[in-house]
Structures are given as structure tokens and as C-alpha cells.
PDB file of N, H, CA, C and O in Angstrom:
ATOM      1  N   MET A   1     331.867  49.114  16.038  1.00  0.00           N
ATOM      2  CA  MET A   1     332.772  48.208  16.700  1.00  0.00           C
ATOM      3  C   MET A   1     333.151  48.817  18.046  1.00  0.00           C
ATOM      4  O   MET A   1     333.535  49.984  18.119  1.00  0.00           O
ATOM      5  N   GLN A   2     333.044  48.046  19.076  1.00  0.00           N
ATOM      6  H   GLN A   2     332.732  47.098  19.016  1.00  0.00           H
ATOM      7  CA  GLN A   2     333.360  48.511  20.426  1.00  0.00           C
ATOM      8  C   GLN A   2     334.639  47.845  20.892  1.00  0.00           C
ATOM      9  O   GLN A   2     334.757  46.621  20.834  1.00  0.00           O
ATOM     10  N   ARG A   3     335.591  48.630  21.349  1.00  0.00           N
ATOM     11  H   ARG A   3     335.495  49.624  21.396  1.00  0.00           H
ATOM     12  CA  ARG A   3     336.856  48.091  21.842  1.00  0.00           C
ATOM     13  C   ARG A   3     337.017  48.399  23.327  1.00  0.00           C
ATOM     14  O   ARG A   3     336.404  49.318  23.870  1.00  0.00           O
ATOM     15  N   GLU A   4     337.844  47.612  23.940  1.00  0.00           N
ATOM     16  H   GLU A   4     338.342  46.865  23.498  1.00  0.00           H
ATOM     17  CA  GLU A   4     338.219  47.869  25.325  1.00  0.00           C
ATOM     18  C   GLU A   4     339.171  49.058  25.352  1.00  0.00           C
ATOM     19  O   GLU A   4     339.557  49.568  24.301  1.00  0.00           O
ATOM     20  N   LEU A   5     339.546  49.497  26.531  1.00  0.00           N
ATOM     21  H   LEU A   5     339.233  49.083  27.386  1.00  0.00           H
ATOM     22  CA  LEU A   5     340.526  50.564  26.660  1.00  0.00           C
ATOM     23  C   LEU A   5     341.828  50.151  25.993  1.00  0.00           C
ATOM     24  O   LEU A   5     342.170  48.968  25.975  1.00  0.00           O
ATOM     25  N   GLN A   6     342.545  51.100  25.454  1.00  0.00           N
ATOM     26  H   GLN A   6     342.267  52.061  25.469  1.00  0.00           H
ATOM     27  CA  GLN A   6     343.773  50.812  24.724  1.00  0.00           C
ATOM     28  C   GLN A   6     344.982  50.640  25.643  1.00  0.00           C
ATOM     29  O   GLN A   6     346.098  50.426  25.169  1.00  0.00           O
ATOM     30  N   GLY A   7     344.769  50.729  26.916  1.00  0.00           N
ATOM     31  H   GLY A   7     343.862  50.903  27.301  1.00  0.00           H
ATOM     32  CA  GLY A   7     345.844  50.545  27.885  1.00  0.00           C
ATOM     33  C   GLY A   7     345.430  51.110  29.228  1.00  0.00           C
ATOM     34  O   GLY A   7     344.266  51.451  29.442  1.00  0.00           O
ATOM     35  N   HIS A   8     346.387  51.204  30.123  1.00  0.00           N
ATOM     36  H   HIS A   8     347.332  50.927  29.949  1.00  0.00           H
ATOM     37  CA  HIS A   8     346.102  51.761  31.444  1.00  0.00           C
ATOM     38  C   HIS A   8     347.354  52.468  31.967  1.00  0.00           C
ATOM     39  O   HIS A   8     348.446  52.322  31.418  1.00  0.00           O
ATOM     40  N   TYR A   9     347.170  53.219  33.017  1.00  0.00           N
ATOM     41  H   TYR A   9     346.282  53.338  33.463  1.00  0.00           H
ATOM     42  CA  TYR A   9     348.289  53.906  33.661  1.00  0.00           C
ATOM     43  C   TYR A   9     348.700  53.132  34.908  1.00  0.00           C
ATOM     44  O   TYR A   9     347.855  52.661  35.669  1.00  0.00           O
ATOM     45  N   ALA A  10     349.992  53.011  35.102  1.00  0.00           N
ATOM     46  H   ALA A  10     350.678  53.393  34.484  1.00  0.00           H
ATOM     47  CA  ALA A  10     350.530  52.349  36.282  1.00  0.00           C
ATOM     48  C   ALA A  10     351.436  53.330  37.012  1.00  0.00           C
ATOM     49  O   ALA A  10     352.244  54.021  36.390  1.00  0.00           O
ATOM     50  N   LYS A  11     351.300  53.387  38.321  1.00  0.00           N
ATOM     51  H   LYS A  11     350.644  52.826  38.826  1.00  0.00           H
ATOM     52  CA  LYS A  11     352.133  54.275  39.122  1.00  0.00           C
ATOM     53  C   LYS A  11     353.480  53.608  39.354  1.00  0.00           C
ATOM     54  O   LYS A  11     353.550  52.493  39.872  1.00  0.00           O
ATOM     55  N   VAL A  12     354.540  54.289  38.970  1.00  0.00           N
ATOM     56  H   VAL A  12     354.484  55.195  38.550  1.00  0.00           H
ATOM     57  CA  VAL A  12     355.894  53.785  39.176  1.00  0.00           C
ATOM     58  C   VAL A  12     356.705  54.865  39.871  1.00  0.00           C
ATOM     59  O   VAL A  12     356.374  56.049  39.797  1.00  0.00           O
ATOM     60  N   SER A  13     357.748  54.458  40.533  1.00  0.00           N
ATOM     61  H   SER A  13     358.017  53.496  40.592  1.00  0.00           H
ATOM     62  CA  SER A  13     358.588  55.460  41.190  1.00  0.00           C
ATOM     63  C   SER A  13     360.046  55.152  40.894  1.00  0.00           C
ATOM     64  O   SER A  13     360.461  53.997  40.798  1.00  0.00           O
ATOM     65  N   THR A  14     360.800  56.219  40.754  1.00  0.00           N
ATOM     66  H   THR A  14     360.464  57.158  40.832  1.00  0.00           H
ATOM     67  CA  THR A  14     362.237  56.102  40.529  1.00  0.00           C
ATOM     68  C   THR A  14     362.912  57.293  41.185  1.00  0.00           C
ATOM     69  O   THR A  14     362.424  58.420  41.090  1.00  0.00           O
ATOM     70  N   VAL A  15     363.986  57.057  41.824  1.00  0.00           N
ATOM     71  H   VAL A  15     364.382  56.142  41.902  1.00  0.00           H
ATOM     72  CA  VAL A  15     364.753  58.085  42.523  1.00  0.00           C
ATOM     73  C   VAL A  15     363.837  58.911  43.442  1.00  0.00           C
ATOM     74  O   VAL A  15     363.981  60.129  43.553  1.00  0.00           O
ATOM     75  N   GLY A  16     362.897  58.219  44.093  1.00  0.00           N
ATOM     76  H   GLY A  16     362.780  57.230  44.002  1.00  0.00           H
ATOM     77  CA  GLY A  16     362.028  58.887  45.048  1.00  0.00           C
ATOM     78  C   GLY A  16     360.917  59.720  44.431  1.00  0.00           C
ATOM     79  O   GLY A  16     360.214  60.420  45.160  1.00  0.00           O
ATOM     80  N   GLU A  17     360.731  59.672  43.113  1.00  0.00           N
ATOM     81  H   GLU A  17     361.302  59.103  42.521  1.00  0.00           H
ATOM     82  CA  GLU A  17     359.672  60.446  42.457  1.00  0.00           C
ATOM     83  C   GLU A  17     358.665  59.489  41.839  1.00  0.00           C
ATOM     84  O   GLU A  17     359.038  58.562  41.121  1.00  0.00           O
ATOM     85  N   SER A  18     357.374  59.720  42.125  1.00  0.00           N
ATOM     86  H   SER A  18     357.071  60.473  42.709  1.00  0.00           H
ATOM     87  CA  SER A  18     356.315  58.882  41.562  1.00  0.00           C
ATOM     88  C   SER A  18     355.765  59.517  40.296  1.00  0.00           C
ATOM     89  O   SER A  18     355.529  60.723  40.236  1.00  0.00           O
ATOM     90  N   VAL A  19     355.567  58.682  39.290  1.00  0.00           N
ATOM     91  H   VAL A  19     355.759  57.701  39.339  1.00  0.00           H
ATOM     92  CA  VAL A  19     354.993  59.136  38.019  1.00  0.00           C
ATOM     93  C   VAL A  19     354.007  58.085  37.529  1.00  0.00           C
ATOM     94  O   VAL A  19     354.002  56.952  38.011  1.00  0.00           O
ATOM     95  N   LEU A  20     353.169  58.469  36.564  1.00  0.00           N
ATOM     96  H   LEU A  20     353.172  59.390  36.173  1.00  0.00           H
ATOM     97  CA  LEU A  20     352.271  57.523  35.930  1.00  0.00           C
ATOM     98  C   LEU A  20     352.851  57.137  34.577  1.00  0.00           C
ATOM     99  O   LEU A  20     353.218  58.003  33.783  1.00  0.00           O
ATOM    100  N   ALA A  21     352.932  55.850  34.318  1.00  0.00           N
ATOM    101  H   ALA A  21     352.634  55.146  34.962  1.00  0.00           H
ATOM    102  CA  ALA A  21     353.422  55.340  33.038  1.00  0.00           C
ATOM    103  C   ALA A  21     352.258  54.692  32.304  1.00  0.00           C
ATOM    104  O   ALA A  21     351.476  53.952  32.900  1.00  0.00           O
ATOM    105  N   PHE A  22     352.143  54.975  30.992  1.00  0.00           N
ATOM    106  H   PHE A  22     352.778  55.576  30.508  1.00  0.00           H
ATOM    107  CA  PHE A  22     351.089  54.357  30.197  1.00  0.00           C
ATOM    108  C   PHE A  22     351.537  52.962  29.764  1.00  0.00           C
ATOM    109  O   PHE A  22     352.612  52.801  29.187  1.00  0.00           O
ATOM    110  N   VAL A  23     350.715  51.968  30.042  1.00  0.00           N
ATOM    111  H   VAL A  23     349.842  52.099  30.510  1.00  0.00           H
ATOM    112  CA  VAL A  23     350.997  50.588  29.659  1.00  0.00           C
ATOM    113  C   VAL A  23     349.961  50.197  28.604  1.00  0.00           C
ATOM    114  O   VAL A  23     348.784  50.039  28.927  1.00  0.00           O
ATOM    115  N   PRO A  24     350.388  50.039  27.340  1.00  0.00           N
ATOM    116  CA  PRO A  24     349.422  49.728  26.279  1.00  0.00           C
ATOM    117  C   PRO A  24     348.846  48.325  26.418  1.00  0.00           C
ATOM    118  O   PRO A  24     349.462  47.439  27.011  1.00  0.00           O
ATOM    119  N   ALA A  25     347.662  48.141  25.864  1.00  0.00           N
ATOM    120  H   ALA A  25     347.162  48.860  25.382  1.00  0.00           H
ATOM    121  CA  ALA A  25     347.031  46.824  25.836  1.00  0.00           C
ATOM    122  C   ALA A  25     347.832  45.914  24.913  1.00  0.00           C
ATOM    123  O   ALA A  25     348.475  46.400  23.982  1.00  0.00           O
ATOM    124  N   PRO A  26     347.806  44.618  25.148  1.00  0.00           N
ATOM    125  CA  PRO A  26     348.564  43.699  24.290  1.00  0.00           C
ATOM    126  C   PRO A  26     348.030  43.681  22.857  1.00  0.00           C
ATOM    127  O   PRO A  26     346.853  43.943  22.612  1.00  0.00           O
ATOM    128  N   LEU A  27     348.914  43.368  21.930  1.00  0.00           N
ATOM    129  H   LEU A  27     349.870  43.155  22.129  1.00  0.00           H
ATOM    130  CA  LEU A  27     348.536  43.241  20.529  1.00  0.00           C
ATOM    131  C   LEU A  27     348.404  41.768  20.191  1.00  0.00           C
ATOM    132  O   LEU A  27     349.045  40.958  20.861  1.00  0.00           O
ATOM    133  N   PRO A  28     347.632  41.364  19.215  1.00  0.00           N
ATOM    134  CA  PRO A  28     346.750  42.170  18.386  1.00  0.00           C
ATOM    135  C   PRO A  28     345.490  42.551  19.155  1.00  0.00           C
ATOM    136  O   PRO A  28     345.124  41.893  20.129  1.00  0.00           O
ATOM    137  N   PRO A  29     344.823  43.631  18.706  1.00  0.00           N
ATOM    138  CA  PRO A  29     343.604  44.071  19.390  1.00  0.00           C
ATOM    139  C   PRO A  29     342.490  43.029  19.257  1.00  0.00           C
ATOM    140  O   PRO A  29     342.463  42.242  18.311  1.00  0.00           O
ATOM    141  N   ASP A  30     341.591  43.045  20.211  1.00  0.00           N
ATOM    142  H   ASP A  30     341.614  43.685  20.980  1.00  0.00           H
ATOM    143  CA  ASP A  30     340.454  42.130  20.186  1.00  0.00           C
ATOM    144  C   ASP A  30     339.186  42.944  20.380  1.00  0.00           C
ATOM    145  O   ASP A  30     339.047  43.547  21.444  1.00  0.00           O
ATOM    146  N   PRO A  31     338.271  43.010  19.464  1.00  0.00           N
ATOM    147  CA  PRO A  31     338.260  42.289  18.195  1.00  0.00           C
ATOM    148  C   PRO A  31     339.286  42.872  17.221  1.00  0.00           C
ATOM    149  O   PRO A  31     339.691  44.029  17.338  1.00  0.00           O
ATOM    150  N   SER A  32     339.686  42.061  16.277  1.00  0.00           N
ATOM    151  H   SER A  32     339.357  41.121  16.181  1.00  0.00           H
ATOM    152  CA  SER A  32     340.678  42.509  15.308  1.00  0.00           C
ATOM    153  C   SER A  32     340.106  43.627  14.424  1.00  0.00           C
ATOM    154  O   SER A  32     338.891  43.807  14.333  1.00  0.00           O
ATOM    155  N   ILE A  33     340.994  44.356  13.789  1.00  0.00           N
ATOM    156  H   ILE A  33     341.981  44.210  13.863  1.00  0.00           H
ATOM    157  CA  ILE A  33     340.588  45.472  12.937  1.00  0.00           C
ATOM    158  C   ILE A  33     339.945  44.928  11.671  1.00  0.00           C
ATOM    159  O   ILE A  33     340.481  44.025  11.028  1.00  0.00           O
ATOM    160  N   ASP A  34     338.799  45.482  11.322  1.00  0.00           N
ATOM    161  H   ASP A  34     338.364  46.215  11.844  1.00  0.00           H
ATOM    162  CA  ASP A  34     338.099  45.099  10.093  1.00  0.00           C
ATOM    163  C   ASP A  34     338.576  46.027   8.979  1.00  0.00           C
ATOM    164  O   ASP A  34     338.079  47.146   8.846  1.00  0.00           O
ATOM    165  N   TRP A  35     339.529  45.571   8.186  1.00  0.00           N
ATOM    166  H   TRP A  35     339.933  44.662   8.294  1.00  0.00           H
ATOM    167  CA  TRP A  35     340.160  46.398   7.154  1.00  0.00           C
ATOM    168  C   TRP A  35     339.259  46.515   5.927  1.00  0.00           C
ATOM    169  O   TRP A  35     339.481  45.857   4.911  1.00  0.00           O
ATOM    170  N   THR A  36     338.245  47.358   6.039  1.00  0.00           N
ATOM    171  H   THR A  36     338.064  47.893   6.864  1.00  0.00           H
ATOM    172  CA  THR A  36     337.373  47.623   4.895  1.00  0.00           C
ATOM    173  C   THR A  36     338.162  48.447   3.880  1.00  0.00           C
ATOM    174  O   THR A  36     339.163  49.066   4.239  1.00  0.00           O
ATOM    175  N   PRO A  37     337.727  48.465   2.618  1.00  0.00           N
ATOM    176  CA  PRO A  37     338.417  49.293   1.626  1.00  0.00           C
ATOM    177  C   PRO A  37     338.484  50.770   2.036  1.00  0.00           C
ATOM    178  O   PRO A  37     339.494  51.430   1.795  1.00  0.00           O
ATOM    179  N   GLU A  38     337.419  51.292   2.652  1.00  0.00           N
ATOM    180  H   GLU A  38     336.597  50.756   2.848  1.00  0.00           H
ATOM    181  CA  GLU A  38     337.405  52.691   3.092  1.00  0.00           C
ATOM    182  C   GLU A  38     338.444  52.931   4.190  1.00  0.00           C
ATOM    183  O   GLU A  38     339.167  53.927   4.148  1.00  0.00           O
ATOM    184  N   LEU A  39     338.522  52.033   5.164  1.00  0.00           N
ATOM    185  H   LEU A  39     337.934  51.225   5.197  1.00  0.00           H
ATOM    186  CA  LEU A  39     339.493  52.183   6.245  1.00  0.00           C
ATOM    187  C   LEU A  39     340.915  52.047   5.719  1.00  0.00           C
ATOM    188  O   LEU A  39     341.807  52.783   6.140  1.00  0.00           O
ATOM    189  N   HIS A  40     341.126  51.121   4.813  1.00  0.00           N
ATOM    190  H   HIS A  40     340.401  50.524   4.471  1.00  0.00           H
ATOM    191  CA  HIS A  40     342.457  50.925   4.241  1.00  0.00           C
ATOM    192  C   HIS A  40     342.899  52.175   3.479  1.00  0.00           C
ATOM    193  O   HIS A  40     344.065  52.562   3.548  1.00  0.00           O
ATOM    194  N   SER A  41     341.983  52.799   2.762  1.00  0.00           N
ATOM    195  H   SER A  41     341.036  52.485   2.707  1.00  0.00           H
ATOM    196  CA  SER A  41     342.288  54.030   2.032  1.00  0.00           C
ATOM    197  C   SER A  41     342.672  55.159   2.992  1.00  0.00           C
ATOM    198  O   SER A  41     343.630  55.892   2.744  1.00  0.00           O
ATOM    199  N   LYS A  42     341.926  55.293   4.079  1.00  0.00           N
ATOM    200  H   LYS A  42     341.148  54.698   4.281  1.00  0.00           H
ATOM    201  CA  LYS A  42     342.235  56.326   5.076  1.00  0.00           C
ATOM    202  C   LYS A  42     343.590  56.072   5.720  1.00  0.00           C
ATOM    203  O   LYS A  42     344.357  57.006   5.951  1.00  0.00           O
ATOM    204  N   PHE A  43     343.882  54.812   6.009  1.00  0.00           N
ATOM    205  H   PHE A  43     343.259  54.053   5.822  1.00  0.00           H
ATOM    206  CA  PHE A  43     345.171  54.453   6.592  1.00  0.00           C
ATOM    207  C   PHE A  43     346.309  54.816   5.638  1.00  0.00           C
ATOM    208  O   PHE A  43     347.317  55.385   6.058  1.00  0.00           O
ATOM    209  N   ASP A  44     346.146  54.485   4.346  1.00  0.00           N
ATOM    210  H   ASP A  44     345.327  54.023   4.004  1.00  0.00           H
ATOM    211  CA  ASP A  44     347.175  54.796   3.356  1.00  0.00           C
ATOM    212  C   ASP A  44     347.414  56.301   3.248  1.00  0.00           C
ATOM    213  O   ASP A  44     348.559  56.744   3.151  1.00  0.00           O
ATOM    214  N   LYS A  45     346.338  57.082   3.266  1.00  0.00           N
ATOM    215  H   LYS A  45     345.409  56.722   3.345  1.00  0.00           H
ATOM    216  CA  LYS A  45     346.476  58.546   3.189  1.00  0.00           C
ATOM    217  C   LYS A  45     347.211  59.086   4.416  1.00  0.00           C
ATOM    218  O   LYS A  45     348.054  59.975   4.297  1.00  0.00           O
ATOM    219  N   ALA A  46     346.891  58.551   5.584  1.00  0.00           N
ATOM    220  H   ALA A  46     346.206  57.829   5.680  1.00  0.00           H
ATOM    221  CA  ALA A  46     347.557  58.997   6.814  1.00  0.00           C
ATOM    222  C   ALA A  46     349.037  58.628   6.786  1.00  0.00           C
ATOM    223  O   ALA A  46     349.882  59.417   7.208  1.00  0.00           O
ATOM    224  N   LEU A  47     349.352  57.432   6.290  1.00  0.00           N
ATOM    225  H   LEU A  47     348.665  56.792   5.947  1.00  0.00           H
ATOM    226  CA  LEU A  47     350.740  56.993   6.202  1.00  0.00           C
ATOM    227  C   LEU A  47     351.540  57.887   5.255  1.00  0.00           C
ATOM    228  O   LEU A  47     352.681  58.243   5.550  1.00  0.00           O
ATOM    229  N   LEU A  48     350.950  58.244   4.135  1.00  0.00           N
ATOM    230  H   LEU A  48     350.023  57.955   3.895  1.00  0.00           H
ATOM    231  CA  LEU A  48     351.613  59.149   3.189  1.00  0.00           C
ATOM    232  C   LEU A  48     351.836  60.523   3.806  1.00  0.00           C
ATOM    233  O   LEU A  48     352.888  61.134   3.618  1.00  0.00           O
ATOM    234  N   ALA A  49     350.828  61.011   4.553  1.00  0.00           N
ATOM    235  H   ALA A  49     349.973  60.515   4.706  1.00  0.00           H
ATOM    236  CA  ALA A  49     350.952  62.327   5.183  1.00  0.00           C
ATOM    237  C   ALA A  49     352.074  62.336   6.208  1.00  0.00           C
ATOM    238  O   ALA A  49     352.761  63.346   6.359  1.00  0.00           O
ATOM    239  N   LEU A  50     352.270  61.239   6.907  1.00  0.00           N
ATOM    240  H   LEU A  50     351.712  60.418   6.784  1.00  0.00           H
ATOM    241  CA  LEU A  50     353.348  61.175   7.893  1.00  0.00           C
ATOM    242  C   LEU A  50     354.709  61.237   7.234  1.00  0.00           C
ATOM    243  O   LEU A  50     355.665  61.717   7.841  1.00  0.00           O
ATOM    244  N   GLY A  51     354.817  60.765   6.012  1.00  0.00           N
ATOM    245  H   GLY A  51     354.039  60.375   5.518  1.00  0.00           H
ATOM    246  CA  GLY A  51     356.097  60.742   5.319  1.00  0.00           C
ATOM    247  C   GLY A  51     356.429  62.022   4.571  1.00  0.00           C
ATOM    248  O   GLY A  51     357.533  62.165   4.044  1.00  0.00           O
ATOM    249  N   ARG A  52     355.488  62.951   4.519  1.00  0.00           N
ATOM    250  H   ARG A  52     354.591  62.834   4.946  1.00  0.00           H
ATOM    251  CA  ARG A  52     355.738  64.190   3.789  1.00  0.00           C
ATOM    252  C   ARG A  52     356.658  65.117   4.566  1.00  0.00           C
ATOM    253  O   ARG A  52     356.647  65.151   5.796  1.00  0.00           O
ATOM    254  N   ASN A  53     357.460  65.873   3.811  1.00  0.00           N
ATOM    255  H   ASN A  53     357.470  65.845   2.811  1.00  0.00           H
ATOM    256  CA  ASN A  53     358.358  66.867   4.402  1.00  0.00           C
ATOM    257  C   ASN A  53     357.542  68.141   4.654  1.00  0.00           C
ATOM    258  O   ASN A  53     357.051  68.740   3.697  1.00  0.00           O
ATOM    259  N   PRO A  54     357.382  68.574   5.911  1.00  0.00           N
ATOM    260  CA  PRO A  54     356.562  69.748   6.193  1.00  0.00           C
ATOM    261  C   PRO A  54     357.142  71.045   5.651  1.00  0.00           C
ATOM    262  O   PRO A  54     356.417  72.032   5.526  1.00  0.00           O
ATOM    263  N   THR A  55     358.421  71.068   5.326  1.00  0.00           N
ATOM    264  H   THR A  55     359.009  70.267   5.427  1.00  0.00           H
ATOM    265  CA  THR A  55     359.018  72.308   4.815  1.00  0.00           C
ATOM    266  C   THR A  55     359.191  72.274   3.317  1.00  0.00           C
ATOM    267  O   THR A  55     359.617  73.265   2.724  1.00  0.00           O
ATOM    268  N   GLY A  56     358.871  71.157   2.689  1.00  0.00           N
ATOM    269  H   GLY A  56     358.525  70.352   3.170  1.00  0.00           H
ATOM    270  CA  GLY A  56     359.168  71.057   1.286  1.00  0.00           C
ATOM    271  C   GLY A  56     357.987  70.945   0.425  1.00  0.00           C
ATOM    272  O   GLY A  56     358.119  70.853  -0.796  1.00  0.00           O
TER     273      GLY A  56
END
């Protein structure tokens, strides 16, 4: 599956200082995500890992 870039950088300035801000691509992605059983399983494992206590 080939996707476009996930966003772009835009130059903005505030208080006389220029910075680059990341502007994400609009949702939902095109083409949409193909939620195969394998991908769904990987997503679930990643979600569980994010919720784990790193010290416990």
C-alpha cells in the first residue's frame, strides 16, 4: 500500500522568531487502512504496551 506524505512543514513566525510547524494530513487517510487480522493484532499489542507502567 502506498500512501502520500503524512503532512508537511509550514514556516511560521511569532515574536520575531521563525520556526517550522508540522501540519498533519487530513483524516481519514486515503487510501483507508486495511485492517487485516495481522495488523489489528499488532495494533492491539502496541496499545497494550503504551498502557503498561514502565516501573511496575
